[in-house]
Each structure stands twice: as structure tokens, then as C-alpha cells.
N, C-alpha and C positions, 0 to 999 in steps of 0.2 A: 133209356127214356126216363125223363123226369115227369112223374104223373101230374104235377101242377103246372107244367110248362105248356102254354097254348100252342107253341110251335111243335113240340113233341106230339101233342094231341092231333095236330093237323097231319103230321107225318104218319101217325097211326091210323088215320082215317076217322077219328072220333069227332073231329070238327070239320065241316065241309069247307073247301077252298077251291077256287078256280085255278087248277094246276096248269102251268104252261111248260113245265119240264120236270122229268123224273129220271134219275139214274141211280146207280148203286150207292153213291155218296151224297147226293144232293136232291133237293126238291125246290121248285120255284113256283110261285103263285102270285096272283094279282093282290095288291094291298087293298084291304077292306076300306081304308080311308085314304084314297090316293091324293098325293100332293102335286101331281103332274098328269097330263093325259095318259102317259104310260108310267106306271109305278108297280114294279115287280119286286118281290122279296125272294132272295136266293138264300137257302138255309142248308146246313148239313143235316143229314138224316139222323145222326146220333147227336145227343145233347152235348153241346160245347158252349160254355157260358159266354165267351166273348173272343175277340181276336187275340188277346194275350194268351188265353188258355189254348187256343188252336195252335198258336206258334209254339207253345211249350210242349203240347202233346202230339201234334201232327202238322208240321210246317207245310206239307204238301196240300193239306186240305184247303187252306186259304187260296193257294194257286188254282186249285180245281174250281172253287166257288167263283173266283174271278174269271176263269175261262168260260164257265157256264153263263155268267152275266154278260160277257162280251159276245158270246154266240147268240144269246137272246137279243141283245141290242141289234145285231145284224138281222136276225129273223123277224124282229118286230119293226124293222124299217127305220131304226134310229141312227144307223152308222153314217149316213150321208150328211146329216145336219148336226149331229152330236148328241151326247147323253152324259149323264153323271152317274157314278157309282159311289155310294156313301156307306161307310161302316162306322156306326156310332159305337163307342166303347166306354162302358161304365157310366156312372151318373152324370159327371160333368161333360162327358162326350155326347150325352143325349140318348143313351141306350135305355129304352123303356121295357124291353122284353129281354130277360137274361138268357138268351139263346142266340148265338152268333147269327147275324143276318146281314146281307148286303142289300141295299136299296138300289135298284136300277130305275133311274128317272129320265124321262125325255118326252118329246112330243111338243115342246115349246121352248122358248129361250129361258134359260135358268139364270137367275141373278147371283151376284156374289158381293159380299160374303153371305153364306147361307143362313147364319143365325146369330 
């Protein structure tokens, strides 16, 4: 756990969040500032700075997070019309919290390019 990381503090229960999934490796919760009708963040329980760090330390972790996001898309009714999974990495990639997280977005038509 990184004591200054907001996502580590959510995992520890120090900051409340609306959880939609928990398992031994991951936690998922609704985004506090949603960009779509469905906007869920899927994060690893342990502090991993970004996708590059996950690949270097535990390549299977990214696969697990992706599987959780896909299962949630089905559970939340997004699988029939479609959804987007976004992983921002580092500053130019738009990562605002230095803890690996996947954005699951859906519930409306999503435009392209995203930003």
C-alpha cells in the first residue's frame, strides 16, 4: 500500500467507494466523476503504478483486471450494445492517479477519437 495513493486508501477502506466487485487481486468501484452512464474503475488491490509496471512485475495481473472488466460489462448490461475499456498510462497517456486502473465505460454511444 502506498499511503498517499487514493486508490490504495479505497482498497484499505479508508475512503468510501461504491464497490461493484472484489476478489483477492482486484477491486472495482463506480467512478466519482463518471464520463458515461456506466463508468467503473477496476484496480489491483496492491499498489502498481501503471500498466508498464504491471507488465514488468506481474504480467498476469493485467489479464485478470481485463477479465474482471469484461465480466462486469456483461453483469452491468453493456455486452449487447458495446462498451470501452481504457487504460491511461503515464502523463501523456492521461493517467491522473499513479495506480494502475482500467476504466469501463458504456451505456451510450462513445465517440472516437477519445481525446
